[in-house]
NUGU-460927 format. One record per atom (N, C-alpha, C, O): residue in one letter; atom name; x, y, z. Coordinates in nm, 3 decimals, always signed. Atoms other than C-alpha are relative to their C-alpha. Layout:
PT r  a       X       Y       Z
PT A CA       X       Y       Z
...
END
This chain:
PT r  a       X       Y       Z
PT M  N  +0.084  -0.118  +0.000
PT M CA  +0.000  +0.000  +0.000
PT M  C  +0.088  +0.124  +0.000
PT M  O  +0.192  +0.129  +0.066
PT E  N  -0.075  -0.124  +0.009
PT E CA  +0.121  +0.345  -0.083
PT E  C  -0.029  +0.089  +0.121
PT E  O  -0.144  +0.104  +0.163
PT A  N  +0.016  -0.087  -0.117
PT A CA  +0.182  +0.579  +0.212
PT A  C  -0.078  +0.126  -0.038
PT A  O  -0.075  +0.171  -0.153
PT R  N  +0.074  -0.125  +0.019
PT R CA  -0.040  +0.884  +0.254
PT R  C  +0.052  +0.104  +0.097
PT R  O  +0.099  +0.072  +0.206
PT H  N  -0.044  -0.111  -0.085
PT H CA  +0.048  +1.223  +0.395
PT H  C  -0.112  +0.038  +0.098
PT H  O  -0.230  +0.027  +0.063
PT P  N  +0.104  -0.041  -0.095
PT P CA  -0.133  +1.346  +0.708
PT P  C  -0.095  +0.107  -0.056
PT P  O  -0.214  +0.107  -0.025
PT S  N  +0.085  -0.106  +0.055
PT S CA  -0.260  +1.648  +0.515
PT S  C  -0.114  -0.054  -0.085
PT S  O  -0.216  +0.013  -0.101
PT E  N  +0.106  +0.061  +0.081
PT E CA  -0.464  +1.412  +0.294
PT E  C  -0.120  -0.041  +0.085
PT E  O  -0.231  -0.057  +0.034
PT S  N  +0.109  +0.042  -0.088
PT S CA  -0.671  +1.313  +0.597
PT S  C  -0.064  +0.117  +0.075
PT S  O  -0.161  +0.098  +0.149
PT L  N  +0.047  -0.116  -0.077
PT L CA  -0.729  +1.665  +0.731
PT L  C  -0.151  +0.019  -0.009
PT L  O  -0.208  +0.025  -0.118
PT A  N  +0.142  -0.032  -0.011
PT A CA  -1.085  +1.726  +0.850
PT A  C  -0.013  +0.123  +0.087
PT A  O  +0.044  +0.128  +0.196
PT V  N  +0.019  -0.125  -0.073
PT V CA  -1.190  +2.073  +0.964
PT V  C  -0.150  +0.023  +0.018
PT V  O  -0.224  +0.032  -0.080
PT L  N  +0.139  -0.029  -0.031
PT L CA  -1.522  +2.134  +1.138
PT L  C  -0.006  +0.132  +0.075
PT L  O  +0.064  +0.151  +0.174
PT T  N  +0.018  -0.129  -0.066
PT T CA  -1.630  +2.488  +1.232
PT T  C  -0.146  +0.016  +0.034
PT T  O  -0.233  -0.010  -0.049
PT D  N  +0.138  -0.013  -0.045
PT D CA  -1.941  +2.562  +1.435
PT D  C  -0.007  +0.103  +0.111
PT D  O  +0.094  +0.145  +0.166
PT L  N  +0.026  -0.092  -0.111
PT L CA  -2.096  +2.796  +1.690
PT L  C  -0.038  -0.080  +0.125
PT L  O  -0.091  -0.190  +0.116
PT V  N  +0.046  +0.058  -0.126
PT V CA  -2.152  +2.715  +2.057
PT V  C  -0.135  +0.063  +0.032
PT V  O  -0.146  +0.184  +0.053
PT L  N  +0.136  -0.047  -0.024
PT L CA  -2.526  +2.741  +2.116
PT L  C  -0.042  -0.027  +0.145
PT L  O  +0.021  -0.105  +0.215
PT T  N  +0.047  +0.007  -0.139
PT T CA  -2.720  +2.773  +2.442
PT T  C  -0.024  -0.142  +0.048
PT T  O  +0.015  -0.176  +0.160
PT A  N  +0.032  +0.137  -0.042
PT A CA  -2.840  +2.411  +2.452
PT A  C  +0.123  -0.087  +0.017
PT A  O  +0.114  -0.198  +0.069
PT E  N  -0.125  +0.077  -0.007
PT E CA  -2.476  +2.295  +2.432
PT E  C  +0.091  +0.045  +0.114
PT E  O  +0.206  +0.004  +0.122
PT T  N  -0.085  -0.055  -0.106
PT T CA  -2.355  +2.480  +2.741
PT T  C  -0.043  -0.046  +0.138
PT T  O  -0.156  -0.090  +0.159
PT N  N  +0.025  +0.036  -0.139
PT N CA  -2.328  +2.408  +3.111
PT N  C  -0.049  +0.121  +0.079
PT N  O  -0.081  +0.224  +0.020
PT S  N  +0.049  -0.108  -0.087
PT S CA  -2.431  +2.625  +3.407
PT S  C  +0.088  +0.125  -0.003
PT S  O  +0.043  +0.233  +0.035
PT L  N  -0.091  -0.115  +0.010
PT L CA  -2.129  +2.851  +3.349
PT L  C  +0.001  +0.059  -0.141
PT L  O  +0.085  +0.143  -0.173
PT N  N  +0.011  -0.044  +0.139
PT N CA  -2.233  +2.908  +2.986
PT N  C  +0.124  -0.033  -0.084
PT N  O  +0.163  +0.043  -0.173
PT N  N  -0.112  +0.052  +0.079
PT N CA  -1.937  +2.708  +2.853
PT N  C  -0.042  -0.131  -0.065
PT N  O  -0.129  -0.202  -0.014
PT L  N  +0.032  +0.123  +0.074
PT L CA  -1.949  +2.424  +2.603
PT L  C  +0.017  -0.122  +0.089
PT L  O  +0.120  -0.136  +0.156
PT F  N  -0.010  +0.125  -0.074
PT F CA  -2.022  +2.088  +2.768
PT F  C  +0.120  -0.079  -0.052
PT F  O  +0.146  -0.083  -0.172
PT G  N  -0.111  +0.085  +0.039
PT G CA  -1.717  +1.861  +2.767
PT G  C  -0.044  -0.113  -0.089
PT G  O  +0.024  -0.147  -0.186
PT G  N  +0.051  +0.110  +0.081
PT G CA  -1.927  +1.578  +2.628
PT G  C  -0.035  +0.043  -0.141
PT G  O  -0.017  -0.033  -0.237
PT E  N  +0.030  -0.054  +0.133
PT E CA  -2.043  +1.796  +2.340
PT E  C  +0.128  +0.017  -0.081
PT E  O  +0.133  -0.015  -0.200
PT L  N  -0.128  -0.016  +0.068
PT L CA  -1.682  +1.879  +2.257
PT L  C  +0.057  -0.137  -0.040
PT L  O  +0.111  -0.153  -0.150
PT L  N  -0.049  +0.135  +0.032
PT L CA  -1.588  +1.508  +2.275
PT L  C  -0.072  -0.055  -0.124
PT L  O  -0.008  -0.116  -0.210
PT A  N  +0.076  +0.048  +0.115
PT A CA  -1.867  +1.425  +2.027
PT A  C  +0.045  +0.069  -0.128
PT A  O  +0.060  +0.004  -0.232
PT R  N  -0.046  -0.074  +0.119
PT R CA  -1.754  +1.697  +1.786
PT R  C  +0.138  -0.049  -0.042
PT R  O  +0.165  -0.068  -0.161
PT M  N  -0.135  +0.050  +0.031
PT M CA  -1.393  +1.577  +1.812
PT M  C  -0.007  -0.140  -0.061
PT M  O  +0.067  -0.171  -0.154
PT D  N  +0.014  +0.136  +0.052
PT D CA  -1.503  +1.217  +1.751
PT D  C  -0.045  +0.003  -0.146
PT D  O  +0.004  -0.075  -0.228
PT R  N  +0.046  -0.011  +0.139
PT R CA  -1.687  +1.320  +1.434
PT R  C  +0.113  +0.043  -0.093
PT R  O  +0.134  -0.016  -0.198
PT A  N  -0.111  -0.049  +0.083
PT A CA  -1.390  +1.516  +1.298
PT A  C  +0.108  -0.107  -0.014
PT A  O  +0.159  -0.129  -0.124
PT A  N  -0.103  +0.104  +0.004
PT A CA  -1.146  +1.238  +1.389
PT A  C  -0.045  -0.118  -0.086
PT A  O  +0.036  -0.176  -0.158
PT G  N  +0.053  +0.108  +0.082
PT G CA  -1.372  +0.977  +1.227
PT G  C  +0.009  +0.033  -0.148
PT G  O  +0.038  -0.055  -0.230
PT I  N  -0.012  -0.043  +0.140
PT I CA  -1.377  +1.177  +0.904
PT I  C  +0.145  -0.012  -0.045
PT I  O  +0.174  -0.063  -0.153
PT A  N  -0.144  +0.007  +0.033
PT A CA  -0.995  +1.206  +0.911
PT A  C  +0.045  -0.145  -0.017
PT A  O  +0.115  -0.178  -0.112
PT A  N  -0.038  +0.141  +0.007
PT A CA  -0.953  +0.833  +0.978
PT A  C  -0.058  -0.066  -0.125
PT A  O  +0.009  -0.147  -0.190
PT G  N  +0.061  +0.054  +0.120
PT G CA  -1.195  +0.748  +0.700
PT G  C  +0.068  +0.048  -0.127
PT G  O  +0.083  -0.028  -0.223
PT R  N  -0.073  -0.053  +0.116
PT R CA  -1.012  +0.974  +0.457
PT R  C  +0.133  -0.071  -0.018
PT R  O  +0.173  -0.102  -0.130
PT H  N  -0.130  +0.067  +0.010
PT H CA  -0.681  +0.810  +0.539
PT H  C  -0.016  -0.144  -0.048
PT H  O  +0.053  -0.188  -0.141
PT S  N  +0.013  +0.144  +0.027
PT S CA  -0.799  +0.449  +0.527
PT S  C  -0.089  -0.031  -0.120
PT S  O  -0.077  -0.135  -0.183
PT R  N  +0.102  +0.022  +0.104
PT R CA  -1.081  +0.491  +0.273
PT R  C  -0.083  -0.124  +0.030
PT R  O  -0.120  -0.201  -0.059
PT R  N  +0.078  +0.114  -0.050
PT R CA  -1.267  +0.236  +0.481
PT R  C  -0.099  +0.049  +0.104
PT R  O  -0.097  +0.166  +0.141
PT I  N  +0.084  -0.025  -0.116
PT I CA  -1.535  +0.221  +0.746
PT I  C  +0.095  +0.004  +0.120
PT I  O  +0.187  -0.077  +0.128
PT V  N  -0.085  -0.008  -0.118
PT V CA  -1.376  +0.325  +1.076
PT V  C  -0.085  +0.005  +0.126
PT V  O  -0.197  +0.055  +0.126
PT V  N  +0.067  -0.003  -0.130
PT V CA  -1.472  +0.279  +1.439
PT V  C  +0.096  +0.056  +0.103
PT V  O  +0.217  +0.034  +0.096
PT T  N  -0.082  -0.055  -0.107
PT T CA  -1.348  +0.463  +1.745
PT T  C  +0.042  -0.114  +0.090
PT T  O  -0.042  -0.188  +0.143
PT A  N  -0.052  +0.106  -0.087
PT A CA  -1.123  +0.227  +1.941
PT A  C  +0.028  +0.053  +0.140
PT A  O  +0.004  -0.015  +0.239
PT S  N  -0.028  -0.058  -0.131
PT S CA  -1.016  +0.461  +2.219
PT S  C  +0.018  +0.150  -0.009
PT S  O  +0.053  +0.204  -0.114
PT V  N  -0.033  -0.141  -0.019
PT V CA  -0.990  +0.816  +2.340
PT V  C  +0.123  -0.004  +0.090
PT V  O  +0.112  -0.029  +0.210
PT N  N  -0.127  +0.019  -0.072
PT N CA  -0.626  +0.819  +2.444
PT N  C  +0.037  +0.119  +0.087
PT N  O  +0.102  +0.102  +0.191
PT H  N  -0.040  -0.120  -0.072
PT H CA  -0.589  +1.175  +2.562
PT H  C  -0.098  +0.111  -0.034
PT H  O  -0.133  +0.131  -0.151
PT V  N  +0.079  -0.120  +0.020
PT V CA  -0.809  +1.479  +2.609
PT V  C  +0.048  +0.102  +0.100
PT V  O  +0.063  +0.073  +0.218
PT A  N  -0.039  -0.108  -0.090
PT A CA  -0.696  +1.810  +2.751
PT A  C  -0.100  +0.114  -0.017
PT A  O  -0.106  +0.177  -0.122
PT F  N  +0.092  -0.113  +0.000
PT F CA  -0.965  +2.063  +2.839
PT F  C  +0.076  +0.118  +0.061
PT F  O  +0.059  +0.149  +0.178
PT N  N  -0.089  -0.105  -0.050
PT N CA  -0.719  +2.351  +2.870
PT N  C  -0.069  +0.135  +0.015
PT N  O  -0.030  +0.216  +0.100
PT K  N  +0.065  -0.131  +0.000
PT K CA  -0.953  +2.643  +2.805
PT K  C  -0.149  -0.022  -0.021
PT K  O  -0.190  -0.095  -0.111
PT S  N  +0.145  +0.012  +0.020
PT S CA  -1.326  +2.673  +2.846
PT S  C  -0.041  +0.072  -0.128
PT S  O  +0.026  +0.166  -0.172
PT I  N  +0.048  -0.055  +0.126
PT I CA  -1.525  +2.755  +2.535
PT I  C  -0.137  +0.062  +0.025
PT I  O  -0.235  -0.011  +0.039
PT P  N  +0.125  -0.067  -0.038
PT P CA  -1.793  +3.017  +2.603
PT P  C  -0.110  -0.003  -0.106
PT P  O  -0.085  -0.020  -0.225
PT L  N  +0.118  -0.013  +0.083
PT L CA  -2.143  +3.044  +2.462
PT L  C  +0.026  +0.103  -0.110
PT L  O  +0.083  +0.209  -0.083
PT G  N  -0.016  -0.093  +0.112
PT G CA  -2.142  +3.209  +2.118
PT G  C  +0.134  -0.009  -0.070
PT G  O  +0.154  +0.057  -0.172
PT S  N  -0.133  +0.012  +0.061
PT S CA  -1.783  +3.109  +2.039
PT S  C  -0.008  -0.071  -0.135
PT S  O  -0.094  -0.156  -0.158
PT V  N  -0.022  +0.074  +0.124
PT V CA  -1.678  +3.002  +1.693
PT V  C  +0.111  -0.100  +0.030
PT V  O  +0.222  -0.061  +0.068
PT V  N  -0.094  +0.108  -0.033
PT V CA  -1.503  +2.666  +1.740
PT V  C  +0.040  -0.072  -0.129
PT V  O  -0.046  -0.109  -0.210
PT T  N  -0.051  +0.075  +0.115
PT T CA  -1.283  +2.501  +1.479
PT T  C  +0.077  -0.120  +0.051
PT T  O  +0.167  -0.107  +0.134
PT I  N  -0.066  +0.124  -0.038
PT I CA  -1.177  +2.140  +1.517
PT I  C  +0.075  -0.051  -0.121
PT I  O  +0.017  -0.071  -0.228
PT E  N  -0.084  +0.052  +0.108
PT E CA  -0.888  +2.016  +1.305
PT E  C  +0.052  -0.137  +0.042
PT E  O  +0.112  -0.152  +0.148
PT A  N  -0.043  +0.136  -0.030
PT A CA  -0.817  +1.644  +1.293
PT A  C  +0.074  -0.056  -0.119
PT A  O  +0.034  -0.036  -0.234
PT K  N  -0.068  +0.073  +0.107
PT K CA  -0.564  +1.444  +1.095
PT K  C  +0.075  -0.118  +0.058
PT K  O  +0.116  -0.118  +0.174
PT V  N  -0.067  +0.122  -0.043
PT V CA  -0.405  +1.103  +1.113
PT V  C  +0.147  +0.031  +0.023
PT V  O  +0.215  +0.086  -0.064
PT S  N  -0.140  -0.024  -0.033
PT S CA  -0.070  +1.122  +1.288
PT S  C  +0.088  -0.122  -0.027
PT S  O  +0.206  -0.109  -0.057
PT R  N  -0.076  +0.122  +0.030
PT R CA  +0.034  +0.757  +1.242
PT R  C  -0.099  -0.114  -0.024
PT R  O  -0.205  -0.120  +0.038
PT A  N  +0.080  +0.118  +0.025
PT A CA  -0.107  +0.435  +1.103
PT A  C  +0.082  -0.123  +0.035
PT A  O  +0.202  -0.129  +0.010
PT F  N  -0.063  +0.128  -0.031
PT F CA  -0.029  +0.087  +1.228
PT F  C  -0.061  -0.103  -0.097
PT F  O  -0.094  -0.066  -0.210
PT R  N  +0.048  +0.100  +0.095
PT R CA  -0.153  -0.238  +1.074
PT R  C  -0.147  +0.026  -0.038
PT R  O  -0.179  +0.037  -0.156
PT T  N  +0.143  -0.025  +0.027
PT T CA  -0.530  -0.178  +1.109
PT T  C  -0.051  +0.123  +0.076
PT T  O  -0.163  +0.168  +0.053
PT S  N  +0.042  -0.114  -0.081
PT S CA  -0.541  +0.111  +1.355
PT S  C  +0.077  +0.125  -0.039
PT S  O  +0.183  +0.119  -0.102
PT M  N  -0.068  -0.126  +0.026
PT M CA  -0.452  +0.475  +1.329
PT M  C  -0.028  +0.097  +0.113
PT M  O  -0.136  +0.099  +0.172
PT E  N  +0.015  -0.104  -0.101
PT E CA  -0.395  +0.756  +1.572
PT E  C  -0.038  +0.129  -0.071
PT E  O  +0.020  +0.164  -0.174
PT V  N  +0.044  -0.128  +0.055
PT V CA  -0.575  +1.083  +1.502
PT V  C  +0.023  +0.107  +0.105
PT V  O  -0.025  +0.095  +0.218
PT F  N  -0.028  -0.112  -0.090
PT F CA  -0.452  +1.405  +1.660
PT F  C  -0.098  +0.111  -0.033
PT F  O  -0.119  +0.145  -0.150
PT I  N  +0.105  -0.101  +0.016
PT I CA  -0.715  +1.674  +1.715
PT I  C  +0.040  +0.128  +0.073
PT I  O  +0.077  +0.125  +0.191
PT D  N  -0.023  -0.131  -0.059
PT D CA  -0.661  +2.046  +1.777
PT D  C  -0.132  +0.076  -0.003
PT D  O  -0.203  +0.076  -0.103
PT V  N  +0.124  -0.077  -0.011
PT V CA  -0.948  +2.265  +1.896
PT V  C  +0.036  +0.148  +0.016
PT V  O  +0.113  +0.184  +0.106
PT W  N  -0.029  -0.143  +0.002
PT W CA  -0.938  +2.638  +1.824
PT W  C  -0.127  +0.080  +0.027
PT W  O  -0.235  +0.044  -0.018
PT V  N  +0.110  -0.093  -0.025
PT V CA  -1.160  +2.920  +1.950
PT V  C  +0.037  +0.131  -0.067
PT V  O  +0.148  +0.183  -0.051
PT E  N  -0.025  -0.122  +0.077
PT E CA  -1.193  +3.225  +1.730
PT E  C  -0.063  +0.120  +0.069
PT E  O  -0.180  +0.117  +0.107
PT D  N  +0.053  -0.126  -0.051
PT D CA  -1.231  +3.575  +1.866
PT D  C  -0.082  +0.062  -0.112
PT D  O  -0.029  +0.089  -0.220
PT R  N  +0.089  -0.043  +0.108
PT R CA  -1.530  +3.703  +1.671
PT R  C  +0.029  +0.142  -0.046
PT R  O  -0.009  +0.180  -0.157
PT Q  N  -0.030  -0.137  +0.042
PT Q CA  -1.405  +4.062  +1.667
PT Q  C  +0.134  +0.010  -0.073
PT Q  O  +0.142  +0.075  -0.177
PT S  N  -0.133  -0.010  +0.063
PT S CA  -1.035  +4.018  +1.585
PT S  C  +0.027  -0.109  -0.102
PT S  O  +0.113  -0.094  -0.189
PT G  N  -0.025  +0.114  +0.088
PT G CA  -1.057  +3.684  +1.406
PT G  C  +0.116  -0.087  +0.046
PT G  O  +0.147  -0.188  -0.017
PT E  N  -0.115  +0.075  -0.051
PT E CA  -0.762  +3.561  +1.612
PT E  C  -0.045  -0.134  +0.058
PT E  O  -0.145  -0.141  +0.130
PT K  N  +0.032  +0.133  -0.051
PT K CA  -0.764  +3.188  +1.687
PT K  C  +0.097  -0.036  +0.111
PT K  O  +0.218  -0.014  +0.101
PT T  N  -0.078  +0.046  -0.115
PT T CA  -0.647  +3.048  +2.021
PT T  C  -0.025  -0.148  +0.018
PT T  O  -0.140  -0.194  +0.012
PT K  N  +0.018  +0.143  -0.023
PT K CA  -0.584  +2.681  +2.084
PT K  C  -0.061  -0.019  +0.138
PT K  O  -0.006  +0.028  +0.238
PT A  N  +0.072  +0.020  -0.126
PT A CA  -0.830  +2.573  +2.352
PT A  C  +0.020  -0.140  +0.055
PT A  O  +0.033  -0.158  +0.176
PT N  N  -0.006  +0.139  -0.044
PT N CA  -0.801  +2.195  +2.364
PT N  C  +0.068  -0.085  -0.106
PT N  O  +0.089  -0.043  -0.219
PT E  N  -0.052  +0.097  +0.094
PT E CA  -0.647  +1.890  +2.206
PT E  C  -0.038  -0.139  +0.047
PT E  O  -0.072  -0.160  +0.164
PT A  N  +0.034  +0.138  -0.034
PT A CA  -0.714  +1.520  +2.195
PT A  C  +0.070  -0.094  -0.096
PT A  O  +0.114  -0.055  -0.205
PT I  N  -0.054  +0.106  +0.085
PT I CA  -0.580  +1.195  +2.057
PT I  C  -0.096  -0.117  +0.007
PT I  O  -0.124  -0.170  +0.115
PT Y  N  +0.092  +0.113  +0.011
PT Y CA  -0.818  +0.924  +1.939
PT Y  C  +0.068  -0.110  -0.081
PT Y  O  +0.157  -0.082  -0.161
PT T  N  -0.045  +0.111  +0.083
PT T CA  -0.749  +0.579  +1.796
PT T  C  -0.121  -0.059  -0.070
PT T  O  -0.225  -0.083  -0.008
PT F  N  +0.105  +0.061  +0.082
PT F CA  -0.960  +0.436  +1.515
PT F  C  +0.054  -0.128  -0.062
PT F  O  +0.174  -0.144  -0.084
PT V  N  -0.034  +0.122  +0.070
PT V CA  -0.964  +0.094  +1.354
PT V  C  -0.083  -0.003  -0.128
PT V  O  -0.202  +0.027  -0.128
PT A  N  +0.070  +0.015  +0.128
PT A CA  -1.051  +0.040  +0.988
PT A  C  -0.058  -0.141  -0.006
PT A  O  +0.009  -0.238  +0.030
PT V  N  +0.067  +0.130  +0.005
PT V CA  -1.300  -0.240  +0.932
PT V  C  -0.068  -0.019  -0.136
PT V  O  -0.091  +0.077  -0.209
PT N  N  +0.077  +0.029  +0.121
PT N CA  -1.476  -0.413  +0.645
PT N  C  -0.149  +0.003  +0.032
PT N  O  -0.188  +0.042  +0.142
PT E  N  +0.145  -0.008  -0.017
PT E CA  -1.853  -0.442  +0.600
PT E  C  -0.053  -0.092  +0.109
PT E  O  -0.165  -0.073  +0.156
PT T  N  +0.043  +0.090  -0.106
PT T CA  -1.871  -0.724  +0.855
PT T  C  +0.062  +0.037  +0.135
PT T  O  +0.042  -0.033  +0.234
PT G  N  -0.058  -0.046  -0.125
PT G CA  -1.676  -0.530  +1.118
PT G  C  +0.136  -0.058  +0.033
PT G  O  +0.187  -0.038  +0.143
PT M  N  -0.132  +0.059  -0.023
PT M CA  -1.348  -0.720  +1.080
PT M  C  +0.109  +0.101  -0.037
PT M  O  +0.099  +0.166  -0.141
PT P  N  -0.109  -0.094  +0.030
PT P CA  -1.026  -0.512  +1.097
PT P  C  +0.068  -0.031  -0.134
PT P  O  +0.084  -0.146  -0.172
PT V  N  -0.068  +0.012  +0.128
PT V CA  -0.852  -0.449  +0.765
PT V  C  +0.126  +0.086  -0.002
PT V  O  +0.135  +0.187  +0.068
PT A  N  -0.127  -0.072  +0.012
PT A CA  -0.503  -0.331  +0.671
PT A  C  -0.022  +0.137  -0.062
PT A  O  -0.110  +0.157  -0.146
PT I  N  +0.009  -0.137  +0.049
PT I CA  -0.451  +0.038  +0.605
PT I  C  +0.137  +0.049  -0.045
PT I  O  +0.239  -0.009  -0.007
PT P  N  -0.129  -0.051  +0.047
PT P CA  -0.181  +0.244  +0.433
PT P  C  +0.078  +0.068  +0.113
PT P  O  +0.019  +0.118  +0.209
PT P  N  -0.081  -0.072  -0.098
PT P CA  +0.110  +0.384  +0.633
PT P  C  -0.012  +0.152  -0.019
PT P  O  -0.067  +0.199  -0.118
PT V  N  -0.003  -0.146  +0.006
PT V CA  +0.154  +0.755  +0.705
PT V  C  +0.143  +0.043  -0.029
PT V  O  +0.239  -0.013  +0.023
PT E  N  -0.131  -0.060  +0.029
PT E CA  +0.440  +0.959  +0.562
PT E  C  -0.007  +0.147  +0.040
PT E  O  -0.055  +0.231  -0.037
PT P  N  +0.008  -0.139  -0.046
PT P CA  +0.474  +1.278  +0.769
PT P  C  +0.089  +0.091  -0.083
PT P  O  +0.192  +0.048  -0.135
PT Q  N  -0.076  -0.095  +0.080
PT Q CA  +0.599  +1.590  +0.594
PT Q  C  +0.055  +0.117  +0.083
PT Q  O  +0.173  +0.149  +0.074
PT T  N  -0.043  -0.117  -0.077
PT T CA  +0.611  +1.886  +0.834
PT T  C  +0.070  -0.044  +0.129
PT T  O  +0.061  -0.160  +0.168
PT S  N  -0.067  +0.033  -0.126
PT S CA  +0.815  +1.902  +1.153
PT S  C  -0.101  -0.040  +0.108
PT S  O  -0.074  -0.130  +0.186
PT L  N  +0.102  +0.036  -0.098
PT L CA  +0.495  +1.892  +1.363
PT L  C  -0.056  -0.140  -0.031
PT L  O  -0.077  -0.220  +0.061
PT E  N  +0.048  +0.133  +0.037
PT E CA  +0.369  +1.589  +1.168
PT E  C  +0.103  -0.107  +0.038
PT E  O  +0.065  -0.215  +0.086
PT K  N  -0.105  +0.095  -0.035
PT K CA  +0.704  +1.414  +1.222
PT K  C  +0.007  -0.020  +0.152
PT K  O  +0.025  -0.132  +0.200
PT E  N  -0.001  +0.008  -0.147
PT E CA  +0.696  +1.494  +1.595
PT E  C  -0.117  -0.085  +0.049
PT E  O  -0.099  -0.172  +0.134
PT R  N  +0.118  +0.075  -0.041
PT R CA  +0.342  +1.358  +1.631
PT R  C  +0.009  -0.146  -0.046
PT R  O  -0.038  -0.235  +0.024
PT Y  N  -0.019  +0.135  +0.052
PT Y CA  +0.429  +1.053  +1.417
PT Y  C  +0.089  -0.081  +0.094
PT Y  O  +0.056  -0.194  +0.130
PT D  N  -0.092  +0.069  -0.091
PT D CA  +0.723  +0.960  +1.642
PT D  C  -0.064  -0.024  +0.136
PT D  O  -0.049  -0.132  +0.195
PT A  N  +0.064  +0.011  -0.131
PT A CA  +0.524  +1.024  +1.960
PT A  C  -0.111  -0.105  -0.002
PT A  O  -0.137  -0.169  +0.100
PT A  N  +0.108  +0.098  +0.011
PT A CA  +0.240  +0.802  +1.834
PT A  C  +0.051  -0.141  +0.027
PT A  O  -0.017  -0.221  +0.092
PT L  N  -0.056  +0.133  -0.026
PT L CA  +0.466  +0.498  +1.839
PT L  C  +0.026  -0.019  +0.149
PT L  O  -0.004  -0.125  +0.204
PT R  N  -0.025  +0.010  -0.144
PT R CA  +0.571  +0.570  +2.198
PT R  C  -0.130  -0.018  +0.077
PT R  O  -0.136  -0.095  +0.173
PT R  N  +0.130  +0.015  -0.066
PT R CA  +0.206  +0.610  +2.300
PT R  C  -0.056  -0.140  -0.020
PT R  O  -0.111  -0.199  +0.073
PT K  N  +0.051  +0.135  +0.028
PT K CA  +0.112  +0.281  +2.132
PT K  C  +0.076  -0.103  +0.083
PT K  O  +0.016  -0.193  +0.142
PT Q  N  -0.080  +0.093  -0.078
PT Q CA  +0.400  +0.098  +2.299
PT Q  C  -0.039  +0.007  +0.147
PT Q  O  -0.053  -0.097  +0.212
PT L  N  +0.039  -0.015  -0.140
PT L CA  +0.306  +0.239  +2.640
PT L  C  -0.136  -0.064  +0.025
PT L  O  -0.156  -0.132  +0.125
PT S  N  +0.132  +0.059  -0.012
PT S CA  -0.055  +0.138  +2.586
PT S  C  +0.008  -0.153  +0.002
PT S  O  -0.060  -0.217  +0.082
PT L  N  -0.015  +0.146  +0.006
PT L CA  +0.049  -0.217  +2.494
PT L  C  +0.067  -0.055  +0.126
PT L  O  +0.029  -0.161  +0.176
PT V  N  -0.068  +0.041  -0.124
PT V CA  +0.281  -0.241  +2.796
PT V  C  -0.100  +0.003  +0.115
PT V  O  -0.108  -0.092  +0.193
PT L  N  +0.097  -0.014  -0.109
PT L CA  +0.007  -0.115  +3.032
PT L  C  -0.111  -0.104  -0.010
PT L  O  -0.167  -0.145  +0.092
PT A  N  +0.104  +0.102  +0.020
PT A CA  -0.242  -0.363  +2.881
PT A  C  +0.054  -0.141  +0.017
PT A  O  -0.021  -0.238  +0.008
PT G  N  -0.061  +0.132  -0.017
PT G CA  +0.003  -0.649  +2.939
PT G  C  +0.019  -0.074  -0.131
PT G  O  +0.042  -0.195  -0.129
PT K  N  -0.016  +0.064  +0.130
PT K CA  +0.030  -0.718  +2.565
PT K  C  +0.142  +0.010  -0.054
PT K  O  +0.174  -0.046  -0.158
PT M  N  -0.139  -0.015  +0.041
PT M CA  +0.396  -0.620  +2.543
PT M  C  +0.085  +0.020  +0.125
PT M  O  +0.047  +0.091  +0.217
PT E  N  -0.095  -0.020  -0.110
PT E CA  +0.691  -0.643  +2.778
PT E  C  +0.074  +0.131  -0.024
PT E  O  +0.102  +0.165  -0.139
PT P  N  -0.070  -0.127  +0.018
PT P CA  +0.865  -0.310  +2.841
PT P  C  +0.128  -0.011  -0.083
PT P  O  +0.158  +0.077  -0.163
PT D  N  -0.125  +0.017  +0.075
PT D CA  +1.192  -0.446  +2.703
PT D  C  -0.023  -0.032  -0.147
PT D  O  +0.069  -0.022  -0.229
PT D  N  +0.031  +0.035  +0.139
PT D CA  +1.015  -0.550  +2.384
PT D  C  -0.056  +0.118  -0.079
PT D  O  -0.094  +0.102  -0.195
PT A  N  +0.060  -0.117  +0.065
PT A CA  +0.893  -0.199  +2.299
PT A  C  +0.093  +0.051  -0.109
PT A  O  +0.173  +0.142  -0.088
PT T  N  -0.077  -0.043  +0.116
PT T CA  +1.050  -0.166  +1.956
PT T  C  -0.097  +0.038  -0.109
PT T  O  -0.213  -0.004  -0.107
PT E  N  +0.087  -0.044  +0.109
PT E CA  +0.911  -0.006  +1.645
PT E  C  -0.057  -0.118  -0.076
PT E  O  -0.176  -0.120  -0.105
PT L  N  +0.045  +0.114  +0.078
PT L CA  +0.890  -0.335  +1.459
PT L  C  -0.112  -0.077  +0.069
PT L  O  -0.213  -0.108  +0.007
PT K  N  +0.101  +0.078  -0.070
PT K CA  +0.694  -0.520  +1.726
PT K  C  -0.130  +0.077  +0.017
PT K  O  -0.237  +0.020  +0.003
PT A  N  +0.121  -0.079  -0.022
PT A CA  +0.451  -0.234  +1.795
PT A  C  -0.082  +0.014  -0.127
PT A  O  -0.204  +0.028  -0.121
PT L  N  +0.072  -0.017  +0.126
PT L CA  +0.362  -0.207  +1.428
PT L  C  -0.092  -0.118  -0.031
PT L  O  -0.191  -0.103  -0.103
PT F  N  +0.075  +0.119  +0.036
PT F CA  +0.227  -0.562  +1.413
PT F  C  -0.093  -0.050  +0.108
PT F  O  -0.153  -0.156  +0.093
PT I  N  +0.090  +0.040  -0.108
PT I CA  +0.030  -0.578  +1.737
PT I  C  -0.129  +0.076  -0.012
PT I  O  -0.219  +0.057  +0.069
END
């Protein structure tokens, strides 16, 4: 399979924060943000694999900045690394100042998706070929995160955490 660049999987969702989506402090519900991130990440994973994809895990979420009612929110998701049937998707969440147009990073997350066929069985996907320095940084870090996850799940011994072994688990 031919490698794909992360930019080929880029999914960008922009929306407003409405009243029904906020908590008692008039900030976007965390669960609402998680759902939006899941949709964007699913689109990115589907673009990369060109297959049906399912969310396998939410590996990391950082709610660094609250997102107030009326905010314009942009979610950018792209595949950071692909393994045999799974892929890591890195998500950046931006809040736009409606007067200046300036965007501030509010949150980020990392999701894992698995590509499946019509019967739900995992299928092989193309590798990722990072291009930018940020893509390369996220690509390298994805392997370390996968290895740590496998070690913590008891599926890999710490001394066995090598690139070759992690790619085939």
